[in-house]
N, C-alpha and C positions, 0 to 999 in steps of 0.2 A: 418648606424645604425640610427634609428629614435630617436627623443628626449625621447619618452616613453621608448624605449629599454635602452637608456643610463641612464635614471633615475632609472629604476629597477636594472640595472647592478651595478650602484653606491651603491644602498641600500643593495643588496644581494650578489653581485659577480657573479650572474648567467648569463650565456651567452644564452639568450632566443631568440627564433625566433620571427619575426615580427608578424606572425599569432597568436602565443600564447599570446603575449603582447596585441595585438589589441583586441583579444577576451576577455581577462580579463578586459581591460579598458571599452569595450562596456558593459560588465556585470555590472561593478561598476557605470558607468554613468546612466544606467537604474535604479539602486537602489538608487542613490543619486539625481535623477531628474536633471542632468546636460546634456545639449544637445550639447555643443561644446567641442570637445576633448582638444583644447588648453586651454580653461577656466578650464577644469577639472585638467589638469596638473599644471596650475598656482595656483590653490586653494588647492594643495596637502598638507595634514597635516600628522603628524606621525601616527595618528589613521587610516587615510584613506590609507596610505602606507601599514600599517599592513594588512588591509582588502584586498588590491590589491595583496600583496604577497601571501596571502592564496590561491588565484586563480591560481598561477603559480607554486607553489611547488608540488612535487610528493611524497606524504607520503605512498608509497606502501611497505609493509613489511609483514612478518608473523613469527611465532615462529619457532625456530630451522632452519632458512633459512641458507643454505650452512653450514651444521652442522660440517664439518671438522674444520672450524675456531674455533668453540667452544671447540672441542676436543683438538686442539693444545694449546689454551689458558689454558684449565684446567690442562693439563699436565705440562705446564710451571709454572703456579702459584702454583700448589701443590709442585713442586720441590723448588720453591722460599721460600715457607713457611716452608718446611722441613729444609732448610738451616738456616732459621732465624724464629723460632717459635713465636717470639714476634712481627713480622712484620704486618703492616696493608697493605693489598693489595688494590691498587687503579686501577680502570678500567674506561675508558672514552668511551662513545658511542655518536658519533656526525656525521651526524645528527641522531637523535633517532626516527624520524617519529612518529608513534603512540605508541611507547614504547615496541614493540615486541622484538626488539633486546636487550635492557638493561634488560628486565625481563628474557629473555632467559639466559643471562649471569648470573644473580642471581640464576636462577634455576639450571644451570649447576654447578656452584660453590657449591651450597648447596648440590646437589646430589653427588658431589665429596668429601663431608665430610669436607669442609672448614668451620670452625665455623663462625657464622654471625658477631661476633665482630672482625673478621680478614679480612674482605673485605668490600668495598664500591664501588658502581657504580654511576658515575656521567653521566647524560644524557642531552644533549642539542639539541634543534632544533630551527630553525629560526621562525617556525610557532607557535604562541600562541595557536591556535586551536589544533595542534598536541600534544603540551605539556599538555593541559587540558585533552585531551582524554587519554593520557598516565597516568596522575595522577589519573584518575577515575579507571583505571585498569579493564575496562569492554570491552570485545571483542566478536564479532560475529563469525560465523562459518568460514568465509573467512580467519581468522587469524590462523586457525588450518588446515594445509595442509599436515601434515605428515600422513603416513599410520598407524603408531602406535601412539595412543593418550594417552598412559599411563601417560605421564607427565601432561596432563590436569586433569586426575582424582586425581593426587597427589598434584598439586599446584593451582587448581582453585575450585571455588564453583559455583553453578548455580546462575545466575542472572535473570532467567526468560526469556521467549520469545526466547529461544535458545541461549542466551548470557551467558558468563562465566566471573567471576570476579577473578582476581589474589588474592591469599590469602595474609593476612597481613604480614606474616613472610617474604615473598618475596618482597612485596611492600616496606617495610621499609628499604630494602637494596639498593634501588635506589633513587637518588635525581634528580628530573627533574627541568630544568630551561630553559627559553627561551633565546636564544643567537645565535650570528653569529660568526662562527669560525674566519672570517677575522677581527673581531673587538675584539678578545680576548686580555685581558691584561695579559701578561705573567709574570709580576713582581712576583706574588706569586705562579705561577704554573710551573715554569721552571723545567723540569725533574720530574714532579709530578706523572705521571701515569706509572704504570708497564705495562699496556696493553692499546692500543687505537684501537677502532673499528671506521673506517671511510670508509664506503663502499658505492659506487655509488653516491658520491658527486662530485668528480673531473670531471666526464663525462659531467657536465653542465658548466664547466669553460673553458675559453680560456687559452692559454699557460701562459701568465703572471700571471693570477689569480691562475692557478694551482700551479705555483712556489711559490706564496705567501702563499697559503693554506698549501702546504707541509712544508714550512718553519715554519709555526705555529705549525703543528703537530709534527714536529721534535723537536721543543723546548719543547712541552708539554710532550713528551715521555722520560722516563729515558734512559740513554745511553745504558743500557743493556736490555731495554724493547722490546716488540713486538708490531707491528702494523698490523692490518688486513684490507685489501682493497677489492674493487670489482675486479672481474677477469679482466675486461678491463682496470683497472687503474694501474696494476702492472708496466707496462713499464714507466709510468709517474713518479712513485716513484723511480724506478731504475735510472732514468735520473736525479734525484734530491736528491741524498745522501742516498739512501736505497739499500739494497741487499735482494734477496729472502730468505725466511725461507724454509728450506727443510722439508716440511710437505705437502704431496700430497693433492691437492684440498682445502687447507686452505687459499691460497693467502695471506700468512703472509710475513712480511718484518722486517728486522733489520736495525738499523743505520749502515752505512758503518764503523763508528769508533768503533762499538761494537765488542767485542770478539766473535768469532764464537761459536755456541752452542757445548757443549761436544758431540762427536759422540756417536750415539746409536748403540747397538748391532743389532738392527733390520734394515731392508732395509729402505731407505728414502721413498720409494714408498709404504710402507705397514705400516702406522701408527697404533699403538696399540689403541684400543678403550679406551678413557680416560673419558668418561661420559656416563651416562645412557640416551643417546639420543634415540629418536624413530628410530627403525631399518630402516624404510622407508626413514627417513630424512638423516640418516648417510650413506646410501648405496653408495658405490663408483661408480662413473660414468665410462663409457668405454672411458677414456681419455688416452692420451699418458702418459708415466712415468713422474714423477716429475723431475725438474731440478736436476742434481747431485750436491752434496755439493760444489764442486769447482765453481759452477756457481754464488755463492755469489760474488766472485771476477770477474768472467767472464762477468757478466751483464754489468759492466762498463769498462771492459778491464783492470782492476787492476791486479797487480802481484798476483799470487796465492802463497800459501805456498811453500817454496823451497822443493826440494826432500829430503827425509831422508838421513842422512849421511851414508857413506859406511859401518859403523859398524852395521847398521840395514838395510841391503839390502831388496828390495822389493821381497817377496816370489814369486817363479816361479809358475804360474798358473798350477793347476793340468790338466793332459791330459783329454780332453773332457769337460773342464769347459766352461761356456758360455763366449765367447770372448768379447761380448759387456759389460757384467757385469764387467769383468776384466778391460776392457778399462776405464770404469767409475771409478773403484777403483784406478787404476793407475793414472788417471788424478787427483783424490783427493789427491794423495800422491805427486803430482808434477812431475811425471815421464811422461812427454809429449811424448817423442819418443816411449816409450814402448806402451803407450795408442794408439798412431797413428798406430803402427804396428798391434796391435790387431784389430783395425777397418779395416785396409786394408786386413788383413788375413780373416776377416769375409766377406768383400766385394768380395774377390776372390771366395768364395763359394755362396754368396748371393748378387749378383750385384745390386739388387733392394731394398736393405735395407735402408729405410729412416732413421732409428735410427742411423745407422753407420755414415751417412752423417751429421746428427745433432750433434753427438759427435765430429766429425772432425771440424765442425764449431766452437764449443766451444773451442777446442784446439787451433785453429788458432786465435781466438780472444784473448785467453790467451797469445799467443806469438806475439801479436800486428800485426796481419795480417788481418785487418778488411775486405779487399776486398776478400781474399780467404775464410774467414768465411762466408761472404755474399753468395759467389758462392755455398758453401756447403749447406747452409740453403735453398737456392733456389732449389737445387737438392732435398733436403729433402721434401719440400712442393710440388715439381713436382711429386714425388713418393707417397707422402701422403699429399694431399691437406688440411686435417684436423689436421695437426700437430700444436697444439696450441702453444707450447713453441717455435718452430722455427719461427712462425709468430710474437710472442712477441719480440724475439731477432732481427728479421728483422725490426720491428717497432722501436726498440731502435737505430739501425744503421741509419735508415732513419731520426730520430730526430737529431742524432749526425751530420748528413750531411745537416741539415736544410731543409730537404724535408718534410715539414709539411703535405702536402696533401698525400704523400705516406705513412707517418706514420699513419695518420688518417685512411686511407683505410685499412692498415694492422691491426690496432686495431679493426676496425669495423668487419673485416673478422674473427678475432680471437673471438670476442664477439659472432658473429652469430654461430660459430662452438660450442662454449661452451654451448650456449642456446640449440642447437640441441642435444648435448650430455646429458644435463640435462633432456630434454624431453623424451629421449629414454629409 
């Protein structure tokens, strides 16, 4: 690592490539009329560091990006307010880039009928330029990528030249501030937020910095709160004290110490629409089914809830019922043997069922058989190479086995698959 990379890493926590850092320094040297790189680094001031950081951060975002996360948040916070009508709901967006995410949060909660005096959104970014842009509330066409732009007509006014400005009632719900997550003072904010959005930040960190960042986020989040991450970051959170939230394509997480959410009557893979999001943005991708509720324990190999007592036996599946659906349900109830039997019965008729092997992998992880779980997940991705969840679980196992390069390759593969699914 070069001195310049080390300097930027110490200031930001970002694990930046030599080419990115060299390009940024060359740009700043030209603007400051400094010809020697060593002299430039020795003369570094806080103001110059801020200018340099501006050249290496990636403030790419848009409104209603990955809309299922906002749907899950809205459903959770509406239930929270219904249980305590006097409550002030607090949401954190970090990094907030140019403000698209925190403004989306405010629009979603407003559309969900939550009164403005009952929620507040805090938004932080390391880049002062991003914060200033967000505070202006003015956005060009690139920030509006949904097929249905009804939200723009509702929450924006024309700013001329094809730009749009966020209306004041939404703007006043968001408090923007420049800040670095790794430098947060937690004294006054421990357990402060009901919901935290931290998406696509950890992908720039090395493993120790990732652990430090997750520890900060865990401290900021209420014990029964929800955190939303980028799709490629879920394994890192699961390896550091979080478990998956059962809401398809939301990439939400819970603290491992948190009580599991109350079961819903609807299937975990078919969330109810909980916001007036643009139909194009909220459209579900052709991805594998979401992790079963039991996977909150399975993700780190913890013990799942014990089987129900004999007084309340597991109902016998109806003849002709979907064996895999029943296998998931039985796994959720802690009946591992019955769930395994259903998977094997299904495989007897469908020997190339990737999903059956995936569930068998979950069941073997639950019973502390990581090697067998790994074998089943490898069979799963052999049969279905784009099985995102199996790849994520294999990445977790690789990290647990200190196989950093293998884990990184699996995460990158999962990320590529998700991107292709989003584009299709």
